[in-house]
C-alpha positions, -999 to 999 in steps of 0.1 A, spaced: 216 109 -446 200 116 -479 186 149 -467 220 159 -453 236 151 -487 210 172 -505 216 202 -481 254 198 -485 250 198 -523 235 233 -521 262 246 -497 289 232 -519 275 248 -550 274 281 -531 310 280 -519 333 262 -542 353 285 -564 378 284 -592 415 292 -594 426 328 -599 458 345 -608 479 367 -585 462 398 -600 427 392 -585 413 378 -618 398 343 -621 415 317 -643 392 296 -666 393 260 -653 374 228 -647 376 211 -613 361 180 -596 355 172 -560 346 140 -541 317 144 -517 313 120 -488 286 115 -461 293 82 -443 290 56 -471 271 79 -493 289 101 -518 288 121 -550 309 142 -574 309 179 -577 321 195 -609 328 232 -615 338 251 -646 344 288 -653 350 305 -686 360 341 -695 335 362 -716 336 396 -731 320 412 -700 331 389 -672 326 352 -667 303 322 -672 304 297 -644 287 263 -640 284 238 -612 269 203 -612 266 174 -587 256 138 -591 254 109 -567 279 81 -570 281 45 -558 254 34 -533 241 70 -532 226 66 -567 201 41 -553 187 69 -531 195 101 -549 193 96 -587 194 129 -606 216 160 -606 218 196 -595 229 219 -624 235 256 -618 251 284 -639 257 322 -635 267 349 -659 289 373 -639 300 408 -648 332 426 -638 324 461 -626 338 489 -603 319 472 -575 336 439 -582 319 408 -595 281 410 -600 256 383 -610 236 389 -642 217 357 -649 213 327 -626 198 293 -636 193 263 -614 177 229 -621 174 204 -592 163 168 -601 180 151 -571 163 167 -541 128 157 -530 104 180 -548 133 196 -568 133 232 -579 137 253 -611 151 288 -608 157 314 -635 166 349 -622 179 380 -639 198 407 -619 191 443 -633 217 465 -617 205 497 -635 170 493 -619 183 475 -587 158 446 -593 161 409 -594 133 391 -613 124 358 -630 107 325 -624 109 301 -594 91 268 -602 72 286 -629 59 314 -606 69 350 -612 93 365 -586 106 400 -582 125 418 -554 145 450 -549 183 448 -547 195 467 -517 233 468 -520 255 441 -534 238 407 -537 251 374 -551 234 342 -564 245 308 -553 272 305 -580 285 341 -582 290 342 -544 319 318 -547 338 340 -571 330 372 -552 346 357 -521 377 346 -540 380 380 -557 379 397 -523 406 374 -509 428 380 -539 424 417 -534 432 415 -497 397 422 -486 381 400 -459 344 408 -455 324 397 -424 291 394 -443 277 386 -478 242 388 -491 228 358 -510 196 357 -531 188 320 -525 158 315 -548 130 337 -532 149 342 -499 175 369 -492 201 354 -467 229 371 -448 260 349 -445 286 356 -419 322 349 -429 350 341 -404 388 336 -409 399 308 -386 436 306 -395 459 283 -414 468 246 -414 484 220 -437 458 199 -455 460 168 -478 435 160 -505 437 137 -536 450 166 -557 479 173 -533 492 186 -500 488 224 -493 490 251 -467 455 264 -465 435 292 -448 402 284 -432 371 304 -440 339 296 -422 304 303 -435 272 304 -415 237 316 -425 218 337 -401 199 316 -376 214 284 -389 230 258 -366 252 245 -395 287 258 -400 306 252 -433 344 255 -435 364 261 -467 401 254 -466 414 277 -493 449 276 -509 466 309 -516 490 294 -542 459 282 -561 443 316 -560 423 308 -528 407 277 -544 389 257 -517 405 222 -517 383 210 -487 348 218 -477 334 205 -444 301 209 -427 296 207 -390 265 208 -368 268 212 -330 306 204 -333 301 171 -352 313 168 -388 285 156 -411 300 161 -446 333 166 -464 343 174 -500 379 171 -513 395 184 -545 402 154 -568 413 172 -600 419 206 -615 424 214 -652 432 250 -665 412 257 -697 
């Protein structure tokens, strides 16, 4: 169960986004989600602020209740994101994981003039070429929302997940009414699956909230393993 919680934390940080306006721009906000795996649980908090060149986004997750006995610590991630003619592009990504076994420290800079991503992963130098548009674990969430607000539904996104470049498939599975602690909404389902992975993650995104995901679920072989629900949202 603990290892499933740790995996879900990473997926949640990748996919949870912030509220945006009707004009494909993201609205500064703070949000909080309840994460549940059986009796284990946690809280996921996200925050996005406007800057002179784009946005600064942060995500953090901590264990709560009984889970603190097994998973004491936190995952804190942040991304500076630029607005450009290509849409939203990551500039600087930082991740500190003190909750997972072994943990991980990541500090990557994206140089779009040289098409290179470089930095440190657990203190070791890392560098790779950027071939086309690539996101980090935080900027991906906002790139997806930006596309939905613009009426664009892509079938694939590229993610620089620490030293690995992953291709993520995206599928629209339709609409349904959902209820979470924050309210009742009509939502659109967007599924995410990494190449060669047996896990499928579904986001239920609400158009009236700028395609904010109010529910995130993870399934493996048709069985639901994890769920996160929007608990609070505060415009900044």
